[in-house]
N, C-alpha and C positions, 0 to 999 in steps of 0.2 A: 101442260107439258108432259111428254111421255119420257120414260126413263129406260128406253131400250136402244141399243146401238147394234144394228144387225148388219152382217155381211152376207151378201146374196149374189146370185148370178141372174138377176132380172125378175125374180118372183115378186110381183107387186099386187097387193090386194087393195080394194077401194078405188074410188074414182079420182081423188085429188092427189096430186104429186107435185112436190117442189123440186125443181131441177137446178143443178149447179151449172156454171159456165161451161165446164168440159162436156157435159151431157148435151148442151145446146150445140157446141161445136161439132161433136161426133154426129149429131143428127144432121146438121147442115153439110157435113162431109159425106152423108149418104150411108152411114153405118146402119145396116138392116136390123141388127139386133137391138139397137137403140130405138129405131123407128117403131119396131114391134112393141117395145116396152112402153113407149109414149102414146101409142094408138089408143083412141077412145078414152083418154084421160083428160081431166081438167087440169091444165098445167099452170103452175105458179113459179115465179122466180123473183129474184131481188133486182132492184134497179142497178146494182153492181154487176149482176150477170147480164143485164141488158147492155151496159156500157162496155164491158170488157171485150166481147167479140166484135162490136161495132167500131172500136177504136184500135183494133189490131193493125199494125203498120203494113202487113202483107195482104190485107183485105182488098180485093178488086172491087170496082164499081158494081159489076154484076153480082158478086157475092154479097156486097153491102145491101143491094136492093132485095135479094132473096132473103137475107137475114132480117131485114126490117119488116118484110111481109110476114115471115114466120113469127117474129116477136110480137106482132100486132095481135096474134091469137092467144098470147099468154096473159095471165093476170100478173101484173108487175107490182111488187110490193115496194112502196116507198119507205122513207125514214120517218116512222112514227115515234112518239115518245116511248112507247113500250119497246120498240126495236132498239132505240138508242140505249135504253137501260139494259136490255139483254146483251147488247154489244159490249157495253162497259164491263158487265159481269163476266162475260166469256173471255174478254181480253185479259182481265185481271187474273182469272182462274187458270186459263190454259196458255197464256202468253202467245196467242196466235196473231197473225197479221190482221190489220184492220179490215180489209175487204172480206177475208174469210169470216171474221167475227160478225160482220154485218149480214153476210149471207146466212150463216148458221142462225143468228138471232131472228132473221126474217122467217126462216122455216119453223123455228121454235114458236114464234108468235102465232103462226097459223095452225100449229099442232097437226101437221100432216107429214107423211113420209118425205124424207129428203134424199134424193138420188144424186150420187156423185161418183166419180172415179178417183177422187183425191183422198188418199189414206190419211192426210193431215187432219181430216175431220173425225177420225175414229176415236180420239180421246174424249170427245164432247158427248157426255152421257145424257145431257138434257134434251137432245134431239133424237128423233126416230130416223137415224141415218142408215141408208142402204148403200153400201160401197160395192160398186160393180167392178169386176176385173175384165178388162178388154185386152 
């Protein structure tokens, strides 16, 4: 686990990157600055971040197909014993929503930078969180 919580405007070092649901949505919307940040990265995400955009009620069939093709290129983190334990610890310590706790725990378990636009993750000191402002 790393103990840094960074706020940045897209400066990402290294090749591995864990992405939150909002980053996936911004990418699928065609946000150029997000696409540039994700380019040439090995992308990881949580099973929660896979489910959330695909189950959105306003998602069209075309958008669903595009999203599933994109998600197929990501490394999807499932619920392991370690992630479950991190999730419990995070919920108890920070009082965050269960999906957010699972997402943060997944990033922590991989020990790679976690990219999000959600400031609700900023109190979590156990993750190497990069909060972007769009």
